[in-house]
N, C-alpha and C positions, 0 to 999 in steps of 0.2 A: 542554078539557084542564086537567089539574091543575097547581097551583103546589106545588112540592115543598119543604116546610119540614122542618127537622130540629132536634131538641134534642140538644146535646152535654152529657150529664150526666157531668161529669168530676170528678176528685178532685185539685184543685190543692194544692200545698204552699206555704204562706205564704212569700213572698219569693223563691221559686225561679222567677224570671221566664222564663228561657230554657226550662226544662222545661215550665212551664205553657203558654207560647206554642207549643212543639212539640206538646204534647198537643192543642191546638186545630187546628193544621195537620195533624196525623196523622188527626184525626177527619174533616176535610174530605177528605183523600186516601182514607181507608178507605171513606167513603160514595160518593165519586165512582167508585171501582173497579167498583161494581155497581149504583149507583142514580143517579137524577137529583137535583140539588141546586140550589135557587134561593137559599135563605136558611138559614144555620145560626145558632142562638140558643144562647148560652152562659149560664152562671149569673152572679150578681152578683160583681163583682170577680174574675172568673175568671182574669184575667191575673196578678194579684198574690196571689190567695188571700184567703179571708175567715176571720177578721178580721185585718187587718194591724196593728192597734193602733198603738203609738207608733213603729213603723217609718215611719209617715206623717209624723213630725216631722223625719225625715232628708231634706233636700232632694235629696241624691244618689240616694236610693232613688226618690223621686218622678220625678226626671229620667230614671232608668234605666227606669222604667215607660213613660214617653213614648217613649223610644228603642225599646223592645221592641215597643210598639204599632205604630210605623211600620215596623219590621222585619217584623212579622207581616203587615201590610197588603201589603207588597211581595212577600212570599213566597207569599201565597195566589193561587190561580188567578184571573185577572182577571175572569172571568165569574160568579164566586160572591160573594154578599154574606154577610158574617158580622157579627152583632151581638154584640160582645164586652163583657163587664163589665170596667170599668177605672177607675182613678183619673184624674180630669181636673183641670187647673189652672183656677182661678177668676181670670181676668185683671182683674176689677174689684174684687178683694178689698181692695186698698189704698185705693181710692176710696170704696167703700161701707162699709168697716169690717167686712168679712165674713171668714169662714175662707178660707184660700187654696186649698182643694180642693173638688171635687165628687166624690161617689160617683156614677159615671156609666156610660154605655154609649157605645160608638163603633161606627158603621156603617162597615165596611171593604168597599171594592169598587174594582175597577179599579186596584189597587196603591196606594190612598191612603185616608186617613180622610175619608169623604164628609160625615159628619154626626155630631154628638155630642148626647147627652141627659143631663140631670142628675136625680138622684133628688129627689123633691119633699118627701117626709115622712121625717124623720130620727128614729128611735126612741132613747129614752134610758132605757128601763125594762129590768129584768132584766139580761142580759149586754150590752146594747147601750149604746154611748156615742158615737154618731155625731156629735153636736153638738160634741164635743171636736175633731173633725178637719174636718168638712165644712160647707159652706154649703148650704142648701136650694135646689134649682132653682126657677126662676120662670117658665120658658117652656113652651109646649105641646110635648110630645115626640111628634111625628108625622113619619113619612116615607112615601114612596110607593115600593113595590117594583114595578118594571115587569119583566115576563117576556114571553116570546113568546106566551103564552096569556092573560094577564090583567094587571090593575093592582090592587094592593092598597094601601089606605091603612092603615098600621099604627101603632097607638099604643103607645108604649114606657113601661112602668112598671118600677120596681125595688123588689122586696121589699115594704117597708112601704107603698108607694104603693097596694098592693092591699087593705090591711087596714082602711082607714077606711070601712067600709060601715055606715052608721048603721042601715039597715034590718035587716041581719044581726045586729048586736050589740045593737040597741036603744038605742044612744047613740053620739054622735060623739066621736072621739078627737082629731081635728085639725080645723082650720078648713076645709081644702081636701079635696076628694075627686078625686084625679087621674083615676080611671077614669071618673067621671061627666063630667069636663071633656073627656076625649078622645072619649067617645061623642058628646057635644054638638058636637064639632068634625068629626064625620063619620067616625070610625075604623071601618073594616070589621072589624078584628081587633085585639085587645089582646094584647100579649106582656108577660110579667113575668119579669125576670131576678132570681133569688132566691138567698139563702144563709140558709135558714130552719132553725135548729138543731132537732134532734129532742128531743122529750120524749114521755112516754107519752100516746098518744091524739092527738098532733099531726098525723100524716098524715091521720087521718079528719076532724079539725076543719078542716084546711087544704082538704081536698077539698070539704067541705060549703060553705065560704066561696066557693071558686072556682065551684062549681056554681050557688050562689045568685046570685053576681054576674053570671054569663053569662045566667041566666034573667031577672034583674031588668032588665038593659039590652038584652036581645036581641042580645048581641054575643058571638061566640066568643072563647075565651081560651086562650092557650098559656102554660104555667107551667114554667119551666126552673130546677130547683133544684140546688144544689151537693150532692155526696156526699162522704163521708169524714170522718175525725176530724182536728181541729186543736186541740191542747191539751185543754181540758176539754169542748169542744163536739163533738158528733157530728151530721153532716148526713146525712139519710136518703135524699136524692134524691127518689124517688117523683114525678118530673116527670110532667106530664100535659097533655092538651088536652081541652077541652070545646066542644061546638057551641052554637048559639044557644039551644037548649032546655036547656042545662046538663047534657047527657049526656056522659059520658066517652067519647071516641072513640079516644084513644091514652093509654097509660100506661107509663112506664119502670119498671124493676126498683127495688126498695127496697134500700138499703145496698150497691149495686153500681154501678160505672160502666156507662153504657149510652148507645147512640145510638138515638134514637127518631124514626121517621118520622111526620110530620104532613102530611096532604094537604088542600089547599084546592081545592074544585071545586063549581061550581053555587052559589056565594055562601055557602058554609059549609064547616066542617071535616068531613071524611069519615072513617069508621072505618079504622084501621090495626091496630096490635097493642096489646093490653092485657095487661101482665105481671101475674101474680097477686100479691096482697099477702100479708103474713104471715097465717097462719091463726088466730093467737091472740095475745093480749097478751104472754104469756111468750115466744113465738117472736120477736115484734117487739123486745122488750127484749134477748133473747139476741143477735140479729143486731146491734143497736146496740152492745152491750158488746164483742162480738168485733171489730167494725170499729174501735171506739175504741182498744182495746188494740193491734191490728195497726198502725194508722196512727201511734199515738203512738210505738211502738217503731221503726217504719220511718222516720218523718220525723225522729226524733231520732238515728238512726244505730245503733240496737241490733238485734242479731240474736238474742240469747238473753236469757232472763229467769230470775230466781231467785225462789223463793217459799218462805216458811216454812210447812211442813205440820204443823199441830197435831193433825190428826185430827178437827177440828171442821168445821162446815158451811160457814163463811165461806171458809176456805182451800181447801176442796174445790171450791167454786164458782169461785173465782178461778183455781185450777189448771186447771180444765176450760175456762174461757174462754181462758186463755193457750194451752192446747194447741190449741184450735180456731183461735186467731188466728195462731199462729206455727209450729205443727207440734210433735209430741211430742219430736222430737230437739232442739228449742231450749228446752226447759223443764227446769229443775233444781228438784226439791223437796227441802228441807232439814228433817229432823226433829231437834228439839233437846229431848229429854226432860230433865225435872228429877226430883228425888225425889218430886214431887207429881203427876207425869204418870201416868195410869192405863195399865195394860197395853193396854186396848182402844184408847187414843188412838194408840199406835204401830201396832197391827195395822190400825186403820181407815185411817191415813195410808198404810200400805204397800199395803193393798187398793185404795185409790183410785189410787195410782201405777201399780199393775199394770193396773187397768182402762184407764187413759189411755195406758199404755206409756211413761211418763216416767221419767227417771233420778232416783235419790234418794241422799242422803247423810245419815248419822246423826252428830250431834255432841252428845254428852251434856254438859250444862252444870253438873252437880253440882260438879266441881272448881272451876269458876270462881265459883260461888256461895259456896263455902267460902272462897276467897281474898278475895272482896269482904267477907265477914263478918269475917274476921280484920283486914283493913285498916281497916274502919270501927268495929271493936269499941271502941277507946278513946274515940272521939267519941260513939258511940251508947250507951255504958255507962249503965246506970240507967234506960233508956227502954224502954217495952214495944215488942215487935215488932209491925209493922203494915203499912200500905200502902207505906211507903217501901221496906221489905225485899221485899215482894211485887213491886214495880215493878222492882227490880234484875234480877229474872229476865227480865222483858220487855226490859229494856235490854241485858242480855247477849245475848239472841237478836238484837236489832236490830243490835248491834255485829258479831256474827258474820255476819249476812246482808249487811251493808254491806261487810264485809271481802271476802266472796266476790264481790260485785258489783264492788268496786274492783279486785280482783286480776285478774278475768277479763273485765272490761268488760261485765258483764251489767246488765240493768235489773232492779232490785228492785221487785217489785210488792207493795204492802201489801194487807192482806186485811180491813181494818175496814169494817163496814157503816154505813149512815146513822144507824141507831138509836143505835149506840155513839158515833159522832162527835157526834151532837146533844147527848147528855148527858154527854160526856166520859168514857165508860167505855172508855178507851183510854189507852195510856201514851206520852206525849211522849218522843221519842228511843228508843222501844222498838218496840212493834208498829206505831206510826205511821211508822216509818222507811221510806223508799222514794222512788222517782222517780215512781211513779204509784199512785194509789189506785183500783183498778178498780171496786169496788162501793161507793164512798163515798156514792153517791146512791141506794143500794138498801136500803130498810128491811129489818129482819131477817125480817119476815113474808114479804116479797117474795123474800128469799133462799131460804126454804123452798119457796115456790111455784115458783121457777125450777128448783130441784133436783128436785122432784117431777115437773115437766114433762119434764126431761131423762130421768128414769128411765121415765116413761110412754112417751115417744117410743121409747126403746130397747126396752122390753118389747113394744111393739106392732109393732116392726120398721119404724117410721117414721123417715125421715131427719132428722138434726139438722144444720142448716146448718153446714158447715165442719168437722164433727167426725166422725171415723171411729173406732170403738171395736171391740175384739175380741169382747166378749161381749154379753150381753143387758142389762147394767146399767152405769150410769155412776157414780153416787154410792152407795157401800156402804150397805145398809139401816140399819146401826147408827148411822151418822152422822145419819140423818134422825130417829131415834127417841130418842136419848139427850139428856139435859138439857144445854143449852149451858153451858160452863164455861171460864173462863180458866186453871183448874188452877194457881193460884199459891199455894194453901194446901190442906190436906187437906179433902176433901169439898166444895169450893167449887162453887157454881153461880151463873150470872148473876143468878138471881132472889133471891140473898142481898142484892144491892145494888139491883136494878131491879124494877119491876113486871113482870108477864108481858108478853111482847113484843106480843101482840095488843092489850093495853090501852095499853102505851106508844106503839106505832105509831099507834093511833087518836088519842091526845092530841097527838102530834107532828105528825100530818098537819093537824089543826085549828090548831095553834099556829103552825107554820112555813109551811105551804102556804096556809092560808086566813086567817092573821093574826087569829084569833079571840081574844077576851079570855078570861081565866080563868073568868069568870062564864058566858060563852057556852059554853065547853067543858063546864063542870059541868052546864049546862042540858041538854046532849046526853046526860047519863047518867053522867058521870065524877065521881069523888070530888073535891071542891074542894081539900082538903088535898093530895091526890096531884098534882093539876094544878099547884098552886102550887109544890110540891116539884120537879116536872119543869121548870117555868119557871126556877127558880133554878139547876138543873143546866145547863140550856141556856145561860143567861147566863154562868155561871162557866166554862164550857168554851170560851168564845170565843177565849181566848188560844191554846188548843191548835189550834183549827181554822185560825187564821191562820198557823200554822207547819206545817200538814199538807201532804202531797204533793198535787198537783193530782188532782182526782177527776173521773171521767167523768159528765157531766150527763145524766140521763134523766128528771128531773121538772121541773115548772114552777119549783120553788124549791130549788135545790141550794146546798150550801156551796162556792161557787166564785166565779167572776168576777161573778156576779149577786148575791152575798150581801155586803153592805157594812155590817156592824155594828161599832160601836165596842167596844173592849176595856175601857178605863177609863171606865165609865159606871155610873150608879146610877139605873135607872128600872124 
């Protein structure tokens, strides 16, 4: 007979303890209505949501987590075991001089907390800062699941505990290897409770690691990942189970909540359901960005968004993402032409809005520009017109958009891309204004790739996840072919100030993502003077980035919680 294991791939809201607990309870009830259930496995810190950050410094919050954990244990059916990710107190903290908390898991059964387990390896790279809050666990995390048909010795790991595989990486990242230790202790099965943030290619890398680990140790593995957006982080879910041979036998949906059955029988995990993964990298990124916008708005209490529509490709992509995330009725596009705006910018923006079915409002800014010029004329007298005057236009637009957001309770989504944010080709308190920067981690070349993918999907009659459009196109063709321009002065194009985006993005990828020196980048075929110029631009723009709206992270190296550069520095 089989042992019936399930993964609850849920979308918790950080700090919403009762709702998160109810989500776990509801998952148990839903499964039990139609299926057998012996053990339910949740994601890392599923009870409080990940990452809770400095909420963990509030002892009342930590106490509330413990109370909710015991409430959940009492509310669950007594014959079902649930392994729930949660914060645990470290009772020996004052004696050992350790942090007062563990990032842990609790085994709930029979109306009580039967056993607890602590995360062994605490990451401090990129967006992770777990040593700020948690002590590392020091005991073996094993428990025995006894059912009517079998007994399973299960080893519990939490997220990073799985990632120190020297054979897979070619190097050791921590002194301990929790998986190897649990296998040596006789574990029949390893489970991993995870909150692994998404970046491009991460689902495939994660899958390869899990498959390799199962083959290496001859031990089946269940991986339960969080799904959903929390601030700048997006969690893709993609939970899965592999057998002793490292073959996937069960896989949950990506970027969606899901309940996944995993069956143990005959000493191994047996095949159940395998959800299809994204068919291409653009589709994967699209789903991540839509989920990130939807959850940021929902979890922050916004129902509607406002976006400045310039007729350019960046605002076109952001408006399309927002429409997919929230629905066309919840998106307002605002056109704010100036004397330097081309006629096609207006028509392109209106064509886009018509394709998406979103409402628009036109607010000409020429009168406001004139008023600013008159007010500043005495102070600016005798100086040539330049960037300061150009940026006033962007700041007028930012003020108008913020006024609309403020008046109607909308979320303003800014439209700047990663290439512009990297080199400071953006206006502080202007086009950078907003509550969320949806594509701040999407390089300009990737913006074009995503827009072409959207149009190809539509032209071929292929579905675009979450997006329903009226016609055969999404992004108007002229938006894809015209030269990018801020249109802050006559005849302006982005390439007046920047190198071509394919060259710029190539330099930035090596500089930011790979940490290469100027000489290394030049050796790859780029002009050294240009590389050094780009480096200076990146460094000078740091003060802007630290005042920017939070941006959704889709790459290994995003300008967000994992980017910690000084502003007042000379290196």
